[in-house]
N, C-alpha and C positions, 0 to 999 in steps of 0.2 A: 504494500500500500504506500503510495507516494503521499507524504504529508505536506508538501508545498514546493513551489517553484520560486527560486530566487534569481532575479536578473540583476547582475552587477554591471554598472556602467560608470566606471570611475576613470582611470587612465586607460583602460581597455575594456571591451565588452565581452562578457562570457555569460552563458546560461548554465546554471547548476540546477539539478533536480536533487532534492534532499529526500532520501528514503527514511532516515530517522535523524536524530540529533548528531550522530557520529559519522554517518555515511552520506556523502554528497557526490554526485556524478557530474563531471564536466561534459556538457553536450556540444558546446560550440565555442570556439575561440578564434579570433581572427589575428591578423598581423599587426594590430595596433600595439601589441607588446613591444615589438621591435621598433616601431615608430616612436613610442613613448621613450624608450631608452635612447634613441638617436637624438630626439629633441632634448632630453635631459643632458646628454653629453655636450651638445652644442651650447646649451644654456650655461653649463658649468664653465666651459671654455670662455664664453662671452663674459661671464661674471668675473673670472680671473683677470681678463684683459681690462675690464672696466675698473676694478678695484686697483689695479696697478697703474692705470693711466689717469685716474681722477681721484680727487679727495672727497669721498662719500662718507658722511657722518651718521646717517640714519637709514633704517630699512626703507623708509618712505622714499628717500632720495634714490636708493638703489632700485626700488620698484619702478620709479618714474623713468630712470635711465634705461632699464631693461625693456620697458614697454616701448621706448623710442627705437630700441634695437629689434623690436618685433617679438619679444617674449612677454606673454601675458601670464602672470602667475599670482598666487595669493601670498600674503605675508607669511603664512605657515610654511608654504613650500620654500620661500626664500630663506626662512629661518633654518630649515633642514639643509638646504644647499650650503649656507654659510657654515653650519656645523660640520658638514661632510668635508668641506674645503679647509676646515680648521682656521677660519678667518677670525682675527682678533681686532681689537681697537688699540691704537697707539697714538701718541701725541705727534702731530705734524710739526713742520717748521714754525707755523704761526700759533702753535699751542692748542689748536683744535684737534679733538679726538676723531680719527678717521679709521675706516676699515683697512686692514693690512693682511697680506697672505703670509703664511709661514715661510721661512727662508728657503726650504727645499722646492717650493713651487713658485717662488717670487718672479714675477715679471717686473722689470724695472719701470719706474715712472718715466713717462716721456713728457717733454715740454709742450708739445702741440698734440693734444689727444685726438685720436681718430675714432671713427665708429668701430666697435669691437668686431663686427662682421667683416669690415675691410681689413683689419689687422689679422684676422684668422685666415684670410685668403692668401696671404703672402708669408713667406718664410722670413723675410727681412735680410736675406743673404746678399752680401755685396761682393766679397772676394775670399779666396783661400790662398795661402802661401805655405809651402812645406820646405823645411830645412832640417835635415838630419832626423832626429827623433821628435821633432816638434812641428805641429801644424798650427797656423794662426788663421782663424776665420773672422773676417770683419762683417758686421751686420749693421743694420740701421739701429739707432738708439732704442733700447728697450727690448730688443729681440734676442740678444745673446743668451740670456738665462734660459729661456724656453728652448732654444735650439740645443744648448749644451745638455739640458735635461734629456732631450730626445736622443742626442748622440750617445750619452752615457747608457741609456736604456736600449740602444740598438744591439747590444751584445756582439759587437764586431770583434773578431779575434785580432784585428790590427790596431785597435784603439784601447789604451790602458785606462784613460779617464780624461776629464776635461775640467777646466776652471773658467768661469765666465764672469765678465764685468758687465757693463751696460751695453757696450757695442763691440766687444772683442771676446773671442773664445781661444784659450790656449789648450791644445790637445796633445797629450803625451802619447807617442806612437810606440808600438812594440818594436824592439830591435830587429833590423833586417826587413822591415816593411818597405815596399816600394811605393813610389808616388802614385802609380796606377792603382795599387791596392787601396791606398788611403782614399783616393778620389772615388773609387767604386763604393767603398764602405760609406762615405759621406753622402753619395748620391741617393742612397736609400732614405736618408733623413732630409736631405736638401735636394729636391729634384732638379733645381736650376743648375747644379754642378754637372749633371750628366749630360 
């Protein structure tokens, strides 16, 4: 005997038939789950870029800026996103408390903020120079930290690690690595190199 039908339509739609309090059967699910995750990942990337490029001091300000970027969300969702990104508040140069990212995900502040969607479409890459066991990647201001993070997480056997400033990345190369191997490894992270 079926005791009820529950239709869930939150971030994705599903139809469950509940046989009793402990047993429910999923009848239908669509691909909105994938879409919801894709939207969330884009929103988190935009949020990181915005926090790094602007001095935002309240969730209300963040919501307004996100809405201009095309992301409509509730304060509760924003609060969960900020918690997931481990965002904190810190005093800015003018003494105002603003949102900041933790050091390991920090995108450097830029002097002329752009729309987050525009910044996410570009890697910020300018040039690369290799000398011995060191590669130097020049980027636009504010892009080096994000690129270095991606380089470190690419798990290339030719790259030992990197250090990033605002617009420069120093990359330590494994001994005996050729210029071609380095450029190939970097091209997976920075397509403009290929």
